[in-house]
DOMAR-490295 format. One record per residue (C-alpha): residue in one letter; residue number from 1; x, y, z. Coordinates in nm, 2 decimals. Each point is the difference from the previous one (the first is absolute). Layout:
BEGIN
NODE  residu  num    east   north      up
NODE       a  NUM       X       Y       Z
...
end
This chain:
BEGIN
NODE  residu  num    east   north      up
NODE       m    1   -6.88   -8.75    6.36
NODE       r    2   -0.37    0.04   -0.05
NODE       k    3   -0.11    0.27   -0.25
NODE       k    4   -0.15    0.31    0.16
NODE       v    5   -0.36    0.08   -0.12
NODE       l    6   -0.17    0.33    0.08
NODE       i    7   -0.38   -0.01   -0.04
NODE       i    8   -0.16    0.34   -0.05
NODE       g    9   -0.35   -0.02    0.17
NODE       g   10    0.11   -0.30    0.20
NODE       t   11   -0.27    0.06    0.26
NODE       g   12   -0.28    0.00   -0.26
NODE       f   13   -0.20   -0.29   -0.13
NODE       i   14    0.23   -0.13   -0.27
NODE       g   15    0.31    0.12    0.17
NODE       f   16   -0.08   -0.19    0.32
NODE       h   17   -0.05   -0.33   -0.19
NODE       l   18    0.33    0.06   -0.20
NODE       a   19    0.19    0.08    0.32
NODE       k   20   -0.13   -0.31    0.18
NODE       n   21    0.09   -0.23   -0.29
NODE       l   22    0.33    0.15   -0.11
NODE       k   23    0.16    0.01    0.35
NODE       k   24    0.05   -0.37   -0.03
NODE       n   25    0.27    0.05   -0.27
NODE       y   26    0.09    0.37    0.01
NODE       k   27    0.09    0.27    0.25
NODE       v   28   -0.31    0.21   -0.02
NODE       y   29   -0.06    0.37    0.08
NODE       s   30   -0.32    0.20   -0.02
NODE       l   31   -0.06    0.37   -0.08
NODE       s   32   -0.34    0.15    0.07
NODE       n   33   -0.16    0.33    0.08
NODE       n   34   -0.23   -0.12    0.27
NODE       k   35    0.14   -0.11    0.33
NODE       i   36   -0.34   -0.13    0.12
NODE       f   37   -0.04   -0.36   -0.10
NODE       k   38   -0.07   -0.33    0.19
NODE       n   39    0.19   -0.27   -0.18
NODE       r   40    0.37    0.07    0.07
NODE       i   41    0.21   -0.29   -0.11
NODE       k   42    0.29   -0.11    0.22
NODE       g   43    0.34    0.03   -0.17
NODE       i   44   -0.09    0.28   -0.24
NODE       k   45    0.15    0.35    0.03
NODE       y   46   -0.28    0.27   -0.04
NODE       f   47    0.06    0.35   -0.13
NODE       f   48   -0.27    0.27    0.01
NODE       f   49    0.00    0.32   -0.20
NODE       d   50   -0.17    0.20   -0.28
NODE       i   51    0.16   -0.07   -0.34
NODE       n   52   -0.15    0.32   -0.13
NODE       k   53    0.28    0.18    0.18
NODE       k   54    0.34   -0.07   -0.15
NODE       n   55    0.19    0.10    0.31
NODE       n   56   -0.16   -0.29    0.19
NODE       f   57    0.20   -0.26   -0.20
NODE       k   58    0.32    0.08    0.19
NODE       i   59   -0.13   -0.24    0.26
NODE       l   60    0.09   -0.28   -0.24
NODE       n   61    0.35    0.13   -0.09
NODE       k   62    0.18   -0.24    0.23
NODE       y   63   -0.18   -0.30   -0.14
NODE       s   64    0.05   -0.19   -0.32
NODE       f   65   -0.27   -0.21   -0.18
NODE       d   66    0.03   -0.24   -0.29
NODE       v   67   -0.37    0.01   -0.09
NODE       v   68   -0.28    0.25    0.04
NODE       l   69   -0.36   -0.11   -0.03
NODE       n   70   -0.25    0.28   -0.03
NODE       a   71   -0.33   -0.13    0.14
NODE       s   72   -0.12    0.34    0.13
NODE       g   73   -0.36    0.09   -0.07
NODE       y   74   -0.23    0.30    0.01
NODE       v   75   -0.34   -0.14   -0.10
NODE       n   76   -0.19    0.33    0.00
NODE       h   77   -0.09    0.08   -0.36
NODE       y   78   -0.11    0.36    0.08
NODE       g   79    0.18    0.32    0.08
NODE       k   80    0.23    0.12   -0.28
NODE       e   81    0.28    0.14    0.22
NODE       s   82    0.01   -0.29    0.25
NODE       i   83    0.00   -0.26   -0.29
NODE       y   84    0.29    0.18   -0.17
NODE       r   85    0.20    0.03    0.32
NODE       n   86   -0.06   -0.36    0.12
NODE       q   87   -0.01   -0.19   -0.33
NODE       y   88    0.27    0.19   -0.19
NODE       l   89    0.22    0.26    0.18
NODE       g   90    0.09   -0.23    0.30
NODE       l   91    0.08   -0.29   -0.23
NODE       k   92    0.21    0.22   -0.22
NODE       n   93    0.20    0.10    0.31
NODE       l   94    0.03   -0.37    0.09
NODE       i   95    0.12   -0.10   -0.34
NODE       d   96    0.25    0.28   -0.03
NODE       y   97    0.15   -0.08    0.34
NODE       f   98    0.05   -0.37   -0.08
NODE       v   99    0.14    0.07   -0.35
NODE       k  100    0.28    0.19    0.18
NODE       k  101    0.04   -0.29    0.24
NODE       k  102    0.05   -0.23   -0.30
NODE       i  103   -0.22   -0.28    0.14
NODE       k  104    0.00   -0.33   -0.19
NODE       f  105   -0.38   -0.02   -0.07
NODE       f  106   -0.32    0.20    0.04
NODE       l  107   -0.34   -0.15   -0.02
NODE       h  108   -0.30    0.23   -0.03
NODE       l  109   -0.37   -0.10    0.05
NODE       g  110   -0.20    0.20   -0.25
NODE       s  111   -0.37   -0.01   -0.08
NODE       s  112   -0.26   -0.11   -0.25
NODE       a  113   -0.13    0.36    0.02
NODE       e  114    0.29    0.09   -0.23
NODE       y  115   -0.20   -0.14   -0.29
NODE       g  116   -0.29    0.23    0.05
NODE       k  117   -0.31   -0.11   -0.20
NODE       l  118    0.17   -0.23   -0.24
NODE       k  119   -0.18   -0.32   -0.08
NODE       s  120    0.09   -0.31    0.19
NODE       p  121    0.19   -0.23    0.00
NODE       h  122    0.28    0.26    0.05
NODE       k  123    0.33   -0.07   -0.17
NODE       e  124    0.33    0.16    0.10
NODE       s  125    0.04    0.12   -0.36
NODE       n  126   -0.32    0.21    0.03
NODE       n  127    0.03    0.38   -0.04
NODE       c  128   -0.10    0.12    0.35
NODE       s  129   -0.23    0.30    0.02
NODE       p  130   -0.15    0.05    0.35
NODE       k  131   -0.23    0.30    0.05
NODE       m  132   -0.01    0.02    0.38
NODE       n  133    0.28    0.14    0.22
NODE       y  134    0.06   -0.34    0.17
NODE       g  135    0.08   -0.19   -0.32
NODE       k  136    0.19    0.30   -0.15
NODE       n  137    0.24    0.02    0.30
NODE       k  138    0.05   -0.38    0.02
NODE       l  139    0.09    0.01   -0.37
NODE       k  140    0.24    0.30    0.05
NODE       v  141    0.19   -0.21    0.26
NODE       t  142    0.02   -0.30   -0.25
NODE       r  143    0.13    0.23   -0.27
NODE       y  144    0.25    0.16    0.24
NODE       i  145    0.13   -0.35    0.09
NODE       i  146    0.02   -0.11   -0.37
NODE       n  147    0.20    0.32   -0.08
NODE       k  148    0.25   -0.09    0.28
NODE       i  149    0.02   -0.35   -0.14
NODE       k  150    0.07    0.13   -0.35
NODE       k  151    0.28    0.21    0.14
NODE       n  152    0.15   -0.31    0.16
NODE       s  153   -0.02    0.17    0.34
NODE       l  154   -0.25   -0.24    0.15
NODE       n  155   -0.07   -0.37   -0.03
NODE       a  156   -0.37   -0.03    0.06
NODE       i  157   -0.33   -0.16   -0.10
NODE       i  158   -0.36    0.11    0.05
NODE       l  159   -0.29   -0.23    0.10
NODE       r  160   -0.34    0.14   -0.10
NODE       l  161   -0.23   -0.14    0.27
NODE       y  162   -0.38   -0.05   -0.02
NODE       q  163   -0.21   -0.08    0.31
NODE       v  164    0.23   -0.17    0.25
NODE       y  165   -0.19   -0.13    0.31
NODE       g  166    0.05   -0.20    0.32
NODE       p  167    0.05    0.02    0.38
NODE       y  168    0.11    0.33    0.14
NODE       q  169   -0.14    0.21   -0.28
NODE       s  170   -0.14    0.34    0.09
NODE       n  171   -0.37    0.02    0.07
NODE       n  172   -0.05    0.26   -0.27
NODE       r  173    0.04   -0.25   -0.29
NODE       f  174   -0.28   -0.18   -0.18
NODE       l  175    0.03   -0.35    0.15
NODE       p  176    0.06    0.10    0.36
NODE       i  177   -0.29    0.25   -0.01
NODE       i  178   -0.24   -0.27   -0.12
NODE       i  179    0.14   -0.26    0.24
NODE       n  180   -0.02    0.22    0.31
NODE       k  181   -0.35    0.11   -0.09
NODE       c  182   -0.12   -0.36   -0.04
NODE       l  183    0.17   -0.12    0.32
NODE       i  184   -0.20    0.25    0.20
NODE       g  185   -0.32   -0.06   -0.20
NODE       d  186   -0.01    0.35   -0.15
NODE       s  187   -0.09    0.13   -0.35
NODE       y  188    0.28    0.06   -0.25
NODE       l  189    0.04    0.20   -0.32
NODE       c  190    0.08   -0.17   -0.32
NODE       h  191    0.02    0.07   -0.38
NODE       k  192   -0.27   -0.09   -0.25
NODE       s  193    0.02   -0.32   -0.19
NODE       g  194    0.26   -0.02   -0.28
NODE       i  195    0.29    0.14    0.19
NODE       y  196    0.30   -0.23    0.00
NODE       r  197    0.34    0.02    0.18
NODE       d  198    0.31   -0.22    0.04
NODE       f  199    0.10   -0.13    0.35
NODE       l  200    0.34   -0.14    0.09
NODE       y  201    0.07   -0.15    0.35
NODE       v  202    0.29    0.18    0.17
NODE       d  203    0.20   -0.33    0.05
NODE       d  204    0.02   -0.04   -0.37
NODE       l  205    0.14    0.35   -0.04
NODE       v  206    0.26   -0.07    0.27
NODE       d  207    0.09   -0.32   -0.17
NODE       l  208    0.06    0.19   -0.33
NODE       i  209    0.22    0.26    0.16
NODE       s  210    0.20   -0.27    0.17
NODE       r  211    0.06   -0.16   -0.34
NODE       i  212    0.10    0.33   -0.15
NODE       l  213    0.26    0.06    0.27
NODE       k  214    0.15   -0.35   -0.05
NODE       k  215    0.02    0.04   -0.38
NODE       k  216    0.37    0.07   -0.06
NODE       e  217   -0.04    0.12   -0.36
NODE       i  218   -0.27    0.26    0.08
NODE       s  219    0.22    0.28   -0.10
NODE       n  220    0.01   -0.15   -0.35
NODE       s  221   -0.37    0.00   -0.05
NODE       s  222   -0.11    0.23   -0.29
NODE       e  223   -0.35    0.03    0.15
NODE       k  224   -0.03    0.24    0.29
NODE       i  225   -0.38    0.03    0.05
NODE       f  226   -0.22   -0.30    0.09
NODE       n  227   -0.37   -0.03    0.07
NODE       v  228   -0.07   -0.20    0.32
NODE       g  229   -0.34   -0.14    0.08
NODE       y  230   -0.19   -0.33   -0.01
NODE       g  231   -0.10    0.06   -0.37
NODE       k  232   -0.37   -0.09    0.04
NODE       p  233   -0.24    0.27    0.11
NODE       l  234   -0.29   -0.06    0.24
NODE       e  235   -0.34    0.18    0.01
NODE       l  236    0.00    0.22    0.31
NODE       i  237   -0.37   -0.05    0.08
NODE       k  238    0.06   -0.38    0.00
NODE       v  239    0.31    0.04    0.21
NODE       a  240   -0.21    0.19    0.26
NODE       k  241   -0.27   -0.26    0.00
NODE       k  242    0.26   -0.27    0.05
NODE       i  243    0.14    0.19    0.30
NODE       q  244   -0.35    0.04    0.14
NODE       k  245   -0.06   -0.37   -0.02
NODE       l  246    0.34   -0.09    0.16
NODE       c  247   -0.05    0.25    0.28
NODE       k  248   -0.36   -0.11    0.05
NODE       g  249   -0.11    0.36    0.03
NODE       g  250   -0.03    0.34   -0.16
NODE       r  251   -0.21    0.14   -0.29
NODE       q  252    0.05    0.21   -0.30
NODE       s  253   -0.11    0.36    0.02
NODE       p  254   -0.24    0.12   -0.28
NODE       e  255    0.25    0.29   -0.05
NODE       i  256    0.25   -0.07   -0.29
NODE       i  257    0.37    0.10    0.00
NODE       k  258    0.08    0.20   -0.31
NODE       l  259    0.32   -0.06   -0.19
NODE       r  260    0.27    0.27    0.00
NODE       k  261    0.05    0.19   -0.33
NODE       d  262    0.31   -0.19   -0.08
NODE       e  263   -0.15   -0.35    0.05
NODE       t  264   -0.16   -0.24   -0.25
NODE       n  265   -0.24   -0.28    0.08
NODE       i  266    0.26   -0.27   -0.05
NODE       i  267    0.36    0.03    0.12
NODE       f  268    0.25   -0.29   -0.01
NODE       p  269    0.35   -0.07   -0.13
NODE       d  270    0.17   -0.21   -0.25
NODE       i  271    0.26   -0.18    0.22
NODE       s  272    0.18   -0.20   -0.27
NODE       n  273    0.32    0.19    0.03
NODE       i  274    0.05   -0.03    0.37
NODE       k  275   -0.08   -0.38   -0.02
NODE       k  276    0.25   -0.05   -0.28
NODE       v  277    0.29    0.21    0.14
NODE       f  278   -0.02   -0.11    0.36
NODE       k  279   -0.16   -0.35   -0.04
NODE       w  280   -0.27    0.12    0.24
NODE       k  281   -0.38   -0.03    0.01
NODE       p  282   -0.26    0.06    0.28
NODE       k  283   -0.05   -0.31    0.22
NODE       t  284   -0.28    0.12    0.23
NODE       s  285   -0.35   -0.03   -0.13
NODE       f  286   -0.23    0.28    0.09
NODE       e  287   -0.22   -0.23    0.21
NODE       i  288    0.30   -0.11    0.22
NODE       g  289    0.14    0.35    0.02
NODE       l  290   -0.34    0.15    0.09
NODE       n  291   -0.05   -0.26    0.28
NODE       k  292    0.34    0.08    0.15
NODE       t  293   -0.07    0.37   -0.02
NODE       i  294   -0.35   -0.04    0.17
NODE       n  295    0.16   -0.22    0.27
NODE       y  296    0.25    0.27    0.07
NODE       y  297   -0.27    0.27    0.05
NODE       q  298   -0.21   -0.24    0.21
NODE       n  299    0.29   -0.05    0.24
NODE       f  300    0.08    0.37    0.00
NODE       f  301   -0.35    0.07    0.12
NODE       k  302    0.03   -0.26    0.28
NODE       i  303    0.33    0.15    0.12
NODE       n  304   -0.13    0.36   -0.01
end
């Protein structure tokens, strides 16, 4: 019998790619808050409810799952109460529910924002000290999971992601914003020179998670937090120029995007641990991944 995998945020960018890939080998379910989405995948059971309300989980009581993958996301970095509710409270409810259900494995997608303004390359052993609410609440979830692991009530690991990109990503992220502006020949906002970020193509992340689920001795791993990215930062202003060239349109606005208070000029991870433990490394170069992403948005414009 195939293992049953529940993807939290299965209708989102990363969740969609996970669902599409994992359904080949697993019985896949999806739980999301938003019923409005275009890319429904045949053969997947979809649940829709707000995880901030504990009573909603009774919908799942008659189901059993072997693995729960938390790919849910709330990208807004502003609004103290909404960040607390969506980045911590809801996930605490989620974790508490599945601890009682005694699932076999829980995988949580964390964030590089948990490191705050620490100097890159970030290492998992760094003492995290985020100053903004987004990073603070992401770190609270990580600590809550680690506490459950230490109490032997949850078998889990946390993947701290950097910039994951690719087809189907929301239009409010850096690469889709620049790509869409350039495709219509409009001006785009960008940062000043000297700002570097790490970009990982979504297929490489999906490949990693597939490897993790197949690793039989995962419960014996002493390490529970792993940085996940490409490991080599790119200058954003050069990335924007590359997109402009590939799209054959667009122009940079004279207005400059300012960094958030919790950001540094250069942010990228040390990925030596994840490479060693899971025998994984990114395969997709930025040039190839970027071309695939641009092609997706070009075709999206043609259809719509």
